[in-house]
C-alpha positions in Angstrom: -12.8 -29.9 7.6 -11.5 -28.2 10.5 -11.5 -24.9 9.1 -11.8 -22.1 10.3 -11.3 -23.2 13.6 -7.8 -25.0 13.3 -6.6 -22.0 11.7 -7.8 -19.7 14.4 -6.5 -22.0 17.0 -2.7 -22.4 15.4 -2.8 -18.2 14.7 -4.5 -17.1 17.8 -5.3 -19.9 20.7 -6.6 -17.2 22.9 -9.6 -16.4 20.6 -10.3 -20.3 20.7 -10.1 -20.4 24.3 -12.4 -17.2 24.5 -14.9 -18.5 22.0 -14.9 -21.9 24.3 -15.5 -19.6 27.5 -18.3 -17.9 25.5 -20.0 -21.0 25.1 -19.2 -22.7 28.4 -17.9 -25.8 26.5 -14.8 -27.3 24.9 -15.0 -27.4 21.2 -11.2 -29.0 20.6 -9.8 -31.9 22.1 -6.0 -31.1 22.4 -3.2 -33.7 22.1 0.4 -33.6 21.8 0.9 -32.4 18.3 -3.2 -32.7 17.4 -6.2 -31.2 17.7 -9.6 -32.6 17.2 -12.9 -30.9 17.2 -15.3 -32.1 19.8 -19.1 -33.8 19.4 -20.2 -30.1 20.2 -17.3 -28.3 18.0 -18.5 -30.7 15.1 -22.3 -29.6 15.7 -21.2 -25.7 16.1 -19.1 -26.1 12.9 -21.9 -27.5 11.1 -24.1 -24.7 11.9 -21.4 -21.6 11.5 -19.2 -23.2 8.9 -21.4 -22.1 5.9 -21.8 -18.5 7.1 -18.0 -18.3 7.8 -17.3 -19.2 4.2 -19.9 -16.7 3.0 -18.0 -13.9 4.9 -14.6 -15.4 3.6 -16.2 -14.9 0.1 -17.4 -11.8 0.5 -14.3 -10.5 1.9 -12.1 -11.9 -1.0 -14.6 -10.2 -3.5 -14.5 -6.9 -1.7 -10.6 -7.2 -1.9 -10.7 -8.1 -5.6 -12.9 -5.1 -6.9 -10.5 -2.9 -4.6 -7.4 -4.1 -5.6 -6.0 -2.4 -8.8 -6.4 -4.6 -11.9 -3.5 -5.7 -14.3 -4.7 -6.5 -18.0 -1.7 -8.1 -20.1 -2.3 -6.8 -23.8 0.0 -8.4 -26.6 -0.2 -6.4 -29.8 1.4 -6.0 -33.2 4.2 -3.3 -32.8 2.8 -1.1 -35.8 -0.7 -1.1 -34.2 0.4 0.1 -30.5 2.7 2.2 -32.0 0.5 4.3 -34.5 -3.1 3.6 -32.6 -3.1 2.1 -29.6 -0.1 4.1 -27.7 -1.5 7.5 -28.4 -4.8 6.5 -26.9 -4.1 4.7 -23.8 -4.1 7.9 -21.8 -7.5 8.2 -22.6 -8.2 4.7 -21.1 -6.2 5.2 -17.9 -8.0 8.7 -17.4 -11.4 6.9 -17.6 -10.1 3.3 -15.5 -7.6 4.4 -13.3 -7.9 1.1 -11.2 -6.9 -0.8 -14.1 -3.0 -1.2 -15.0 -2.2 -2.1 -18.7 1.0 -4.0 -19.6 1.6 -3.7 -23.0 3.9 -6.2 -25.0 4.6 -6.3 -28.7 4.8 -9.6 -30.9 4.5 -10.7 -34.6 2.9 -13.3 -36.4 0.6 -16.2 -34.4 -1.3 -15.3 -31.1 1.0 -17.6 -28.6 -1.0 -19.7 -26.5 0.2 -20.2 -22.7 2.0 -16.9 -22.8 1.3 -14.3 -19.8 -1.3 -12.6 -21.9 -5.1 -11.9 -21.4 -6.1 -10.3 -24.6 -4.1 -10.2 -28.1 -4.8 -7.8 -31.2 -4.5 -9.5 -34.3 -5.4 -8.3 -37.9 -4.9 -11.7 -39.9 -7.2 -14.5 -38.8 -4.4 -16.9 -39.9 -2.5 -15.6 -36.8 -5.6 -16.7 -34.4 -4.5 -19.6 -33.2 -7.8 -20.7 -32.5 -8.7 -18.1 -30.1 -12.0 -16.3 -30.2 -11.9 -12.8 -32.1 -14.2 -10.1 -31.5 -13.6 -7.4 -34.5 -13.4 -3.7 -33.1 -11.8 -1.7 -36.1 -12.2 -2.3 -40.0 -8.8 -1.6 -41.5 -9.2 0.9 -44.6 -6.0 1.5 -46.9 -5.7 4.4 -49.0 -3.5 4.9 -52.4 -0.9 7.6 -51.2 1.9 9.5 -52.9 4.4 12.4 -52.5 3.2 15.9 -53.5 6.3 16.2 -55.3 5.7 13.1 -57.5 5.5 14.2 -61.3 1.8 14.2 -62.4 0.4 13.0 -59.3 -2.5 14.7 -60.2 -3.4 13.0 -63.4 -3.7 10.0 -61.4 -7.7 9.7 -61.8 -8.2 6.2 -62.8 -6.7 3.0 -61.8 -5.6 2.3 -65.3 -3.4 5.6 -64.7 -2.3 4.4 -61.3 -1.3 1.0 -62.6 1.4 2.9 -65.3 3.2 4.5 -62.3 5.8 2.7 -60.0 4.4 1.0 -57.0 5.8 0.4 -53.8 4.9 -3.2 -52.3 5.7 -4.5 -49.0 6.4 -8.2 -48.4 4.9 -7.8 -44.7 1.3 -6.7 -46.4 1.7 -8.8 -49.8 -2.6 -9.1 -49.7 -3.0 -5.1 -50.2 -2.4 -4.6 -53.7 -4.2 -7.8 -55.0 -7.2 -6.7 -53.3 -6.8 -3.6 -54.9 -6.4 -5.0 -58.5 -9.2 -7.5 -57.7 -11.4 -4.8 -56.7 -11.0 -2.9 -60.1 -11.0 -5.6 -62.1 -7.3 -5.3 -63.1 -4.4 -7.9 -63.7 -1.2 -7.8 -61.5 0.8 -8.6 -64.7 -0.1 -5.1 -65.7 2.5 -3.4 -63.4 5.3 -2.4 -65.4 7.5 -0.9 -62.2 7.5 -1.9 -58.7 9.7 -1.2 -55.5 9.6 -4.2 -53.4 10.4 -3.5 -49.6 10.2 -5.4 -46.4 7.8 -3.6 -43.9 5.0 -0.8 -44.0 7.3 1.6 -42.5 10.1 1.0 -45.2 7.3 1.6 -47.5 5.9 4.9 -45.9 9.5 6.5 -46.3 9.8 5.3 -49.9 6.8 7.0 -50.9 7.6 10.2 -49.3 10.9 10.2 -50.9 8.8 9.9 -54.4 9.7 6.3 -55.5 6.5 5.8 -56.2 2.7 5.2 -55.4 1.9 3.2 -52.1 -1.2 1.4 -50.6 -0.9 2.0 -47.3 -3.4 1.1 -44.0 -5.0 4.3 -42.7 -4.2 4.1 -39.4 -0.6 5.1 -40.5 -1.4 8.2 -42.4 -3.2 10.7 -40.5 -0.6 12.8 -39.4 1.1 12.6 -42.7 -2.1 13.6 -44.7 -2.6 16.5 -42.5 1.0 17.8 -42.9 0.9 17.4 -46.7 3.6 15.1 -46.4 1.8 12.3 -48.5 -1.5 13.1 -50.7 -4.4 10.9 -52.3 -4.5 11.0 -56.0 -7.6 12.2 -57.1 -8.8 8.6 -58.7 -7.8 6.7 -55.4 -10.6 5.8 -53.4 -10.0 4.0 -49.9 -10.8 0.2 -50.0 -11.3 -2.1 -46.7 -8.4 -4.6 -46.6 -9.4 -6.5 -43.2 -10.0 -5.6 -39.6 -8.8 -5.6 -36.3 -9.7 -8.1 -33.8 -9.0 -8.6 -30.1 -8.7 -11.9 -28.8 -9.4 -13.5 -25.3 -6.4 -15.6 -24.4 -7.7 -17.4 -21.1 -10.8 -18.8 -20.4 -10.8 -16.8 -16.9 -9.3 -13.6 -17.9 -7.8 -10.8 -15.4 -10.4 -8.4 -14.2 -10.5 -5.3 -16.5 -10.0 -7.7 -19.7 -13.7 -7.2 -20.2 -13.4 -3.4 -19.7 -10.5 -2.9 -21.9 -12.0 -4.8 -24.9 -15.2 -2.7 -24.6 -13.2 0.3 -24.7 -11.1 -0.7 -27.7 -14.5 -1.0 -29.3 -15.8 2.3 -28.1 -12.9 4.3 -29.0 -12.4 2.9 -32.3 -16.3 3.8 -33.3 -16.2 7.3 -31.8 -13.0 8.6 -33.2 -13.6 6.8 -36.7 -9.6 6.0 -36.5 -8.4 3.9 -39.4 -11.6 4.8 -41.4 -11.4 6.5 -44.8 -9.2 9.5 -45.5 
């Protein structure tokens, strides 16, 4: 290779001439539209080339460290709204040199998308990517404090006799609860079936029935006593959120962001039993 001297020659022949004057010998043969290293130029390049490449590599590393890193994260919209966005200011304060670009999507994590990290709960959506669990999902049975006789719901059998709010986006929740208590779904007398978690929460607030809702949605509603937990309703584990590495060589800061997810979820006990 002629690097870095041909580059220097094209961009600044005066530097090359100065180097040749300093060495007292020509390093290049100059012909029309062509330059070639002389025999002494080849020898000189073999001696200083590795050092120049090392300097270039070190310069690149320093530039990478000082350049603001950009991490592209793709999350489900509900997780982003209720958990991630309320905590992003903490990340920015701790890591001002890392910019987070957040997008949201549903379903299977899409390979080839311009994303460094995906956040998903359902393993069926991992699409073969390595997933690292950072937060257990807990879900709790909740109802409106205006629901008649809600304080008498002290057993699973009593809960089954009430109207249950179900949601197609999380069809796994109630079956998990039924299996835990050894009950049969056929014992349910009434239910209201809705499309997603947001609608289900609103239905519970309006007193239409009892909902089984992931706890990460419930913190503010329970503190405000907009919703309450019946006496016989213990929280149950309903899965875990994972961070998926979408690239073999993720952007600078991706590992830092993944580690922050782990530390933040552990420190604030988010999405834990209520």
